[in-house]
C-alpha positions as CSV (number, residue, x, y, z in Angstrom):
1,X,6.7,-26.0,27.8
2,X,3.5,-24.2,29.1
3,X,4.7,-23.9,32.6
4,X,3.0,-21.3,34.7
5,X,0.4,-20.9,32.1
6,X,-3.3,-22.2,32.8
7,X,-5.1,-24.2,30.2
8,X,-8.2,-22.9,28.5
9,X,-10.3,-25.3,30.3
10,X,-8.9,-24.3,33.8
11,X,-9.2,-20.6,33.2
12,X,-12.9,-21.0,31.8
13,X,-13.7,-23.1,34.9
14,X,-12.3,-20.6,37.3
15,X,-14.1,-17.8,35.5
16,X,-17.7,-19.6,35.4
17,X,-17.4,-20.7,38.9
18,X,-17.5,-16.9,39.8
19,X,-20.4,-16.0,37.6
20,X,-23.5,-14.9,39.4
21,X,-26.9,-15.0,37.7
22,X,-29.0,-11.9,37.4
23,X,-31.8,-12.1,40.0
24,X,-34.0,-9.4,38.7
25,X,-36.9,-10.6,36.5
26,X,-39.1,-8.6,34.0
27,X,-42.6,-9.6,32.5
28,X,-42.6,-8.9,28.7
29,X,-45.1,-9.3,26.1
30,X,-44.6,-12.5,24.2
31,X,-44.4,-10.5,21.0
32,X,-41.3,-8.7,22.4
33,X,-39.6,-11.6,24.0
34,X,-37.4,-13.0,21.2
35,X,-33.7,-12.8,22.2
36,X,-34.5,-12.6,25.9
37,X,-33.6,-15.4,28.4
38,X,-36.6,-17.1,29.9
39,X,-36.7,-17.0,33.6
40,X,-39.2,-19.8,34.3
41,X,-40.4,-22.9,32.7
42,X,-43.8,-22.4,30.8
43,X,-46.6,-25.0,30.7
44,X,-49.6,-25.2,28.4
45,X,-53.1,-24.6,29.7
46,X,-54.7,-26.4,26.8
47,X,-54.2,-29.3,24.4
48,X,-52.8,-28.6,21.0
49,X,-54.6,-29.1,18.8
50,X,-57.5,-28.5,20.9
51,X,-59.7,-30.7,18.8
52,X,-59.3,-33.3,16.2
53,X,-58.8,-31.5,13.0
54,X,-58.1,-32.1,9.3
55,X,-54.5,-32.2,8.0
56,X,-55.6,-31.9,4.4
57,X,-58.1,-30.5,2.2
58,X,-60.5,-33.3,1.4
59,X,-63.5,-35.1,2.5
60,X,-64.4,-36.3,6.0
61,X,-65.7,-39.9,5.7
62,X,-67.1,-42.9,7.7
63,X,-65.0,-46.0,6.6
64,X,-68.0,-48.1,7.1
65,X,-69.6,-46.3,4.1
66,X,-66.5,-47.2,1.8
67,X,-67.5,-50.8,1.0
68,X,-67.3,-50.0,-2.7
69,X,-65.2,-47.5,-4.8
70,X,-67.9,-47.4,-7.3
71,X,-70.5,-45.8,-5.0
72,X,-71.0,-42.0,-4.8
73,X,-71.6,-40.5,-1.5
74,X,-73.8,-37.3,-0.7
75,X,-71.8,-34.2,0.3
76,X,-73.9,-33.1,3.2
77,X,-71.9,-30.3,4.6
78,X,-68.8,-28.0,4.1
79,X,-66.4,-27.3,6.9
80,X,-64.0,-24.5,6.4
81,X,-61.2,-23.9,9.2
82,X,-62.8,-21.9,11.8
83,X,-66.3,-23.3,11.8
84,X,-67.7,-26.5,13.5
85,X,-69.6,-29.0,11.5
86,X,-72.5,-31.1,12.4
87,X,-72.2,-35.0,13.2
88,X,-71.6,-36.9,10.0
89,X,-74.8,-38.8,9.0
90,X,-74.3,-42.3,7.6
91,X,-73.7,-42.4,3.8
92,X,-72.7,-38.9,3.6
93,X,-69.2,-37.0,3.6
94,X,-68.4,-33.5,4.6
95,X,-66.3,-31.4,2.4
96,X,-63.4,-30.3,4.8
97,X,-60.4,-28.1,4.7
98,X,-57.0,-27.9,6.4
99,X,-57.3,-27.1,10.1
100,X,-61.2,-27.5,10.4
101,X,-62.6,-29.7,13.2
102,X,-63.4,-33.2,12.2
103,X,-67.1,-33.7,12.5
104,X,-68.3,-36.5,14.9
105,X,-68.9,-39.8,13.2
106,X,-66.0,-39.3,10.9
107,X,-63.0,-41.6,11.1
108,X,-60.7,-40.6,8.3
109,X,-60.0,-37.9,5.6
110,X,-59.8,-38.5,2.1
111,X,-57.5,-36.1,0.2
112,X,-59.2,-34.2,-2.6
113,X,-56.7,-35.8,-5.1
114,X,-58.2,-39.3,-4.3
115,X,-61.7,-38.2,-5.4
116,X,-63.5,-37.1,-8.4
117,X,-63.9,-33.7,-6.7
118,X,-67.8,-33.7,-6.8
119,X,-69.7,-31.0,-5.1
120,X,-73.0,-32.6,-4.3
121,X,-71.8,-36.1,-4.7
122,X,-68.4,-37.5,-4.5
123,X,-66.6,-40.7,-5.5
124,X,-63.8,-42.0,-3.3
125,X,-61.0,-43.5,-5.5
126,X,-58.7,-44.6,-2.6
127,X,-59.8,-45.9,0.8
128,X,-57.9,-44.2,3.5
129,X,-56.6,-45.9,6.7
130,X,-58.3,-45.5,9.9
131,X,-57.5,-42.0,11.2
132,X,-55.7,-40.8,8.1
133,X,-55.0,-37.3,7.8
134,X,-56.6,-36.5,11.1
135,X,-54.7,-34.6,13.6
136,X,-55.7,-35.9,17.2
137,X,-56.5,-33.6,20.0
138,X,-53.3,-33.0,22.2
139,X,-51.0,-34.9,19.5
140,X,-48.6,-31.9,19.6
141,X,-49.0,-30.5,23.1
142,X,-50.9,-32.0,26.2
143,X,-52.6,-29.6,28.7
144,X,-50.2,-29.1,31.8
145,X,-47.1,-30.3,29.5
146,X,-44.0,-28.1,29.6
147,X,-43.6,-26.1,26.3
148,X,-40.5,-24.0,27.2
149,X,-37.6,-24.6,29.8
150,X,-36.1,-22.0,31.9
151,X,-32.8,-20.6,31.1
152,X,-33.4,-20.6,27.4
153,X,-32.7,-17.6,25.0
154,X,-35.9,-17.3,23.3
155,X,-35.8,-17.8,19.4
156,X,-38.7,-16.4,17.3
157,X,-40.2,-20.1,17.1
158,X,-40.2,-20.2,20.9
159,X,-42.4,-17.0,21.2
160,X,-44.7,-18.5,18.4
161,X,-45.0,-21.7,20.5
162,X,-45.9,-19.6,23.5
163,X,-48.5,-17.8,21.7
164,X,-49.8,-21.1,20.3
165,X,-50.9,-22.1,23.9
166,X,-52.3,-18.7,24.8
167,X,-49.3,-17.3,26.8
168,X,-49.6,-13.5,26.5
169,X,-46.6,-12.3,28.4
170,X,-43.4,-14.2,29.5
171,X,-41.0,-13.8,32.6
172,X,-37.5,-13.0,31.4
173,X,-34.2,-12.1,33.2
174,X,-33.4,-8.5,33.2
175,X,-31.0,-7.5,30.4
176,X,-27.3,-7.8,31.4
177,X,-25.7,-4.4,31.7
178,X,-22.3,-4.5,30.0
179,X,-19.9,-1.6,30.3
180,X,-17.0,-1.3,27.7
181,X,-14.0,0.9,27.4
182,X,-10.8,0.9,25.5
183,X,-7.3,2.1,26.5
184,X,-4.4,3.4,24.4
185,X,-3.3,6.9,23.5
186,X,-2.7,5.5,20.2
187,X,-6.4,5.0,19.2
188,X,-8.5,7.3,17.2
189,X,-12.0,6.8,15.8
190,X,-12.8,6.3,12.1
191,X,-13.3,9.8,10.6
192,X,-10.8,11.4,12.7
193,X,-7.4,12.3,11.3
194,X,-4.8,9.4,11.4
195,X,-1.7,11.0,12.6
196,X,1.7,9.1,12.5
197,X,1.8,6.5,15.3
198,X,-2.1,6.3,15.6
199,X,-4.4,3.4,14.6
200,X,-8.2,3.2,14.2
201,X,-10.0,1.6,17.1
202,X,-11.4,-1.6,15.5
203,X,-11.9,-3.4,19.0
204,X,-14.6,-0.7,19.8
205,X,-16.9,-1.9,16.9
206,X,-16.2,-5.7,17.3
207,X,-16.7,-5.9,20.9
208,X,-19.9,-3.7,20.8
209,X,-21.2,-5.9,18.1
210,X,-20.4,-9.0,20.0
211,X,-22.1,-7.7,23.3
212,X,-25.2,-6.9,21.4
213,X,-25.2,-10.2,19.7
214,X,-25.9,-11.7,23.4
215,X,-28.7,-9.0,24.0
216,X,-26.7,-6.9,26.5
217,X,-27.7,-3.4,27.5
218,X,-24.3,-1.9,26.4
219,X,-22.7,1.2,27.9
220,X,-19.8,2.4,25.8
221,X,-17.2,4.6,27.7
222,X,-15.1,5.2,24.8
223,X,-11.3,5.5,24.6
224,X,-9.7,6.0,28.2
225,X,-6.4,7.9,28.0
226,X,-3.3,6.1,29.3
227,X,-3.4,7.6,32.8
228,X,-4.0,5.8,35.9
229,X,-6.4,8.6,37.4
230,X,-8.6,8.6,34.4
231,X,-8.7,4.8,34.2
232,X,-9.7,4.6,37.9
233,X,-12.3,7.4,37.2
234,X,-14.1,5.5,34.5
235,X,-13.8,2.1,36.3
236,X,-15.6,3.5,39.2
237,X,-18.3,4.9,37.1
238,X,-18.7,1.7,35.1
239,X,-18.7,-0.5,38.1
240,X,-21.7,1.7,39.4
241,X,-23.7,1.3,36.2
242,X,-23.0,-2.4,35.0
243,X,-23.0,-5.9,35.9
244,X,-19.9,-6.6,33.9
245,X,-17.1,-4.6,32.6
246,X,-15.0,-5.6,29.6
247,X,-12.0,-3.7,28.5
248,X,-9.5,-4.2,25.7
249,X,-5.8,-3.5,26.3
250,X,-3.8,-2.2,29.1
251,X,-3.8,-5.6,31.3
252,X,-0.1,-6.4,30.7
253,X,2.9,-5.0,32.8
254,X,4.1,-2.3,30.6
255,X,4.7,1.3,31.9
256,X,1.6,2.5,29.9
257,X,-0.7,-0.5,31.0
258,X,-2.8,1.2,33.6
259,X,-5.9,-1.2,33.7
260,X,-4.1,-3.6,35.8
261,X,-3.1,-1.3,38.7
262,X,-6.4,0.7,38.4
263,X,-8.6,-2.6,39.0
264,X,-6.3,-3.6,41.9
265,X,-6.7,-0.1,43.4
266,X,-10.6,-0.1,42.8
267,X,-11.2,-3.7,43.6
268,X,-9.7,-7.1,43.3
269,X,-8.0,-8.6,40.3
270,X,-6.8,-12.0,39.0
271,X,-4.4,-12.0,36.1
272,X,-4.0,-15.3,34.1
273,X,-1.6,-16.3,31.5
274,X,-3.4,-18.8,29.5
275,X,-1.8,-21.5,27.1
276,X,-3.7,-20.4,24.1
277,X,-3.1,-18.8,20.8
278,X,-4.2,-16.1,20.1
279,X,-4.9,-14.3,23.4
280,X,-2.3,-15.3,26.3
281,X,-3.2,-12.6,28.9
282,X,-6.7,-12.4,30.5
283,X,-7.6,-10.5,33.6
284,X,-10.6,-11.3,35.8
285,X,-11.7,-9.4,39.0
286,X,-14.5,-7.5,40.6
287,X,-15.2,-3.7,41.4
288,X,-18.1,-2.8,43.9
289,X,-20.0,-5.8,43.2
290,X,-19.5,-5.7,39.3
291,X,-17.4,-8.3,37.3
292,X,-14.3,-7.2,35.3
293,X,-12.8,-8.9,32.5
294,X,-9.8,-7.5,30.6
295,X,-9.0,-8.8,27.1
296,X,-5.7,-8.5,25.1
297,X,-5.4,-5.3,22.7
298,X,-4.6,-7.2,19.5
299,X,-7.6,-7.2,17.5
300,X,-7.9,-11.0,16.9
301,X,-6.8,-11.8,20.3
302,X,-9.6,-9.5,21.7
303,X,-12.2,-11.0,19.4
304,X,-11.3,-14.8,20.2
305,X,-11.0,-14.3,23.8
306,X,-14.3,-12.7,24.0
307,X,-16.0,-15.6,22.2
308,X,-14.0,-18.2,24.3
309,X,-14.3,-16.6,27.8
310,X,-16.6,-13.5,27.9
311,X,-19.4,-15.3,25.9
312,X,-19.9,-18.1,28.3
313,X,-19.4,-15.7,31.3
314,X,-22.3,-13.6,30.0
315,X,-24.5,-16.5,29.3
316,X,-24.2,-17.9,32.7
317,X,-24.7,-14.4,34.2
318,X,-27.9,-14.4,32.1
319,X,-29.2,-17.7,33.6
320,X,-28.2,-19.9,30.9
321,X,-26.7,-23.2,32.2
322,X,-25.6,-24.8,28.9
323,X,-22.8,-22.4,27.8
324,X,-20.4,-24.7,25.8
325,X,-20.8,-24.0,22.0
326,X,-21.6,-26.9,19.8
327,X,-18.8,-28.0,17.7
328,X,-18.7,-29.8,14.3
329,X,-16.4,-32.7,13.3
330,X,-15.0,-31.4,10.1
331,X,-12.4,-32.3,7.4
332,X,-9.1,-30.1,7.1
333,X,-8.2,-29.4,3.5
334,X,-4.9,-28.0,4.6
335,X,-1.6,-28.8,6.4
336,X,-0.5,-27.3,9.5
337,X,2.8,-29.0,10.2
338,X,4.3,-26.8,12.9
339,X,1.6,-26.2,15.7
340,X,2.1,-24.0,18.7
341,X,2.8,-25.6,22.1
342,X,-0.3,-23.7,23.1
343,X,-3.8,-24.6,22.2
344,X,-4.7,-22.7,18.9
345,X,-7.8,-21.1,17.6
346,X,-7.3,-20.9,13.9
347,X,-9.6,-19.0,11.6
348,X,-11.0,-21.2,8.9
349,X,-13.6,-21.2,6.2
350,X,-16.0,-23.9,4.5
351,X,-15.0,-24.6,0.9
352,X,-17.0,-25.9,-1.9
353,X,-16.0,-29.5,-1.3
354,X,-17.3,-29.5,2.2
355,X,-13.9,-29.1,3.9
356,X,-12.2,-26.3,5.8
357,X,-9.6,-24.0,4.2
358,X,-7.2,-22.1,6.6
359,X,-6.7,-18.4,6.4
360,X,-2.9,-18.1,5.1
361,X,-1.8,-15.6,8.0
362,X,-2.9,-16.4,11.4
363,X,-1.1,-13.4,13.1
364,X,-3.2,-12.0,15.9
365,X,-3.1,-8.4,14.4
366,X,-4.8,-9.5,11.0
367,X,-8.3,-8.9,11.6
368,X,-9.1,-9.8,8.0
369,X,-8.9,-13.4,9.0
370,X,-11.8,-13.1,11.3
371,X,-14.1,-11.5,8.6
372,X,-12.9,-14.0,6.0
373,X,-13.5,-17.0,8.3
374,X,-16.8,-18.9,9.0
375,X,-15.5,-19.8,12.5
376,X,-12.7,-21.2,14.6
377,X,-10.8,-24.3,14.5
378,X,-10.1,-25.6,18.0
379,X,-6.7,-27.1,17.8
380,X,-5.1,-28.9,20.8
381,X,-1.7,-27.8,21.9
382,X,1.0,-29.5,19.7
383,X,-1.5,-30.7,17.2
384,X,-0.1,-30.9,13.8
385,X,-2.8,-31.2,11.1
386,X,-2.4,-33.1,7.8
387,X,-4.7,-32.6,5.0
388,X,-7.8,-34.9,5.4
389,X,-7.5,-35.0,9.2
390,X,-10.9,-34.5,11.3
391,X,-10.8,-31.3,13.3
392,X,-13.1,-29.6,15.7
393,X,-14.7,-26.7,14.2
394,X,-16.5,-23.9,16.1
395,X,-18.8,-22.1,13.5
396,X,-19.6,-18.4,14.2
397,X,-23.3,-19.5,14.2
398,X,-22.7,-21.4,17.5
399,X,-20.4,-18.9,19.0
400,X,-22.8,-16.1,18.5
401,X,-25.5,-17.9,20.6
């Protein structure tokens, strides 16, 4: 039934096999590295914590002194975080605060809640275990150990981790330069008069937002008239200025579909018909060393094909190897009795009961479905769904990373 069509997995494999990671690197301040792709693994030049320290506010004690809960012990010193105490003398304790170095001779911390809170003398009301509430040197990170792997898009917590071991700058992959343009004489921008036969160019906003979600340096060439010479002109310019060019519309075989012959004239082109819904046509090629990916013009098709195909291609080009989005095994709270013969990506949303609801209209022109949804349900070809079935859910939170 899908004769002549590539499966999603076949098309994706062919696309990724052609991806070429960016070779240029940049050294950026760790403070500015969140969102960038780490180019080289990072190791620690120190132990973390660098010394035994207290995990609680309380008292540093010698367990050998706690033979009786009736006895009071002298508070011989006070050790706040950032200072270093003296060795703990027998039959004394040290008032200590979270993060402060544990004095030599102490072998446990008593939480202040388990004492009488004395200032000059203190009575311990619960004997701690050996080492209790002491964070040991290197218990988090060992000197020489890897803290961050190469090929990772850095999250804010990653930059904090790097800073915690004294890394001031990080090597990152140069930002991917992504060119966008949109074909169709029917397209106008919001704010312009909407004459009969015209539509607002929603894809320009959707694809710009998606490209920026993946930390691309975006160049938007706007709406290109339905003319072969103008399409070729913009393609040449975009190829000279970008690593990847993504377009929306114009890759079919109609009289006004000029992207396909323009790419063939300026470079090389593969055009795949893919067994998926929405989004059957997908074009891939190269122009003067830049990659080209042509998406369908329907707004939902353009959105879905960007997430399923362009997203992993961009990630691999940025040096990320694990490009498959993580899915969730979820419960369908709807019936889908008449599935398509192609693999479907249905727009669904979490409900209050922890299951998934289906947007009532799955037409590829209904952009409302993408804004309403929390993600895509990846439904195999011919896969009828009955309420209560387990399904594969791709949340936007995973597709946008």
